[in-house]
Structure formats: C-alpha cells, structure tokens
N, C-alpha and C positions, 0 to 999 in steps of 0.2 A: 240639211237632207244634201242628193247629190243633185249637182246638178250638168246635165249635157252638156251643154255650149261651154263649161270651163273643162268638161273632161277631153284630154287626148291620150293617143297612141303613139307609137314608134313603132319602126320595123329598122334592122340590122340588117337585111337581107335584099336580093336585086329580083323583082320577082321574071323570071323562068317559066317558058310551058312546062307541063306536065311535072314542074318540080314545088315542092312541099316550101308555100310562102307564110310564114307566120305572122301575127301586130301586136304587142301588148297594149291592150287598154288600160289606163288609168283614172278612176275617177277619182272625182273631186268636187266638193262643193261650193254653193254659190259661191261663198266669201274665200271662195281658193284652199283653203282644207284638205287634204289626205281622209278621202272618203273610205275606210277602213272594213266596210260590210260589201256583203253580196247580197247575190238574191234579184241582182238586174233585169229588165230585160234587155241584154246586147245580140244583135244582129248583124250582119254584114254579109256583102255582096259584092263580087269583081263583076263589070257589065264593058262590055266589050262595043266601045266607040262607034266600031262597022255594025252592019243587021244579020251578018251573016254567023257572027255569035254567038255564042250557050251563056245564058249571065249562069257564074260561077256562085253556090252560097259560100258561105266562111261556118263553120264546124265551130260553134265558139264551148271555152274551157272558163268555167266561175271559178277561181279559185278561195272565194267566200274573204275575203280581200279591198276587194276594190280593185283587185287585176282582173284584166281577162284575158284567156290566152285565143284570135282567132286565127284559125288557120286553114287558108287555101291554095285551093292546084289551080293555074291558069289552067284551060285546055284549047284558049289561038291567041298567038303572036300578036303584036301590032298593043295600038294607043285601046287604054279602058279608062274605069271612070271606078274607087274601090269607094264605098259607099259602109260609115259605121253608125250606127241608130242605136242611141241608149232609149228605154221606156219609149222608142215610137220619135225620138226629136236626135238631128244628127250631133257630132262630137264634134269637138275644134275641128279642126282642115278635112272637109268631109261633107263635100265629097270631094275628091284625091282625083286627080291625073294620075296614073299608073301606065309607065309601059311594059309591056311585058317582052 
C-alpha cells in the first residue's frame, strides 16, 4: 500500500514570484517499492511565513502511475513553507522551507 512517509518529491526549478513552480511527487510503498497506481488524495500549498501573503494552493495532476505533478504560482517574494500531503499525511521533506 502507498506510504506518504516514504514518498518523495523533487523540483528542478527555482521559485519566482508570478512564475510557475512545478513539483513531482513519486509514491512509494512502506517497503520502499514504487507504487504504480494513481487515485491518491495529494494536496499541496505554499504558505508565506509572513502574515501579509496569501496561501497558494497547488494544482495537482494525477498521472495514474504513482506520480503526481503539482503546479504552484507564488504571489509574493520572501520565505515560504511548502506543504505536500498524501491522504492527509505529509510526504518526505514536507513541510519544507522555500524562498521565493
């Protein structure tokens, strides 16, 4: 079965204001094997660490093979926190500090 704590994410880009930031989530099982099915509840959001910025929800695309692509468009510059959950539990490295 899928294991959020074993699942990982990666990004090749730098987060910039008003530019698309993409994250790839790879689902793993509790045994460390790749989980090759979709249908999981994956959510993401980018939260500014200051109180004057808006939370940015991530748009999630389920590829049906255990991978998910998350797209976010940061609205403000500065320190943020990226949160990615799978079935309500954080994936590896989430939450993560991210500077925009």
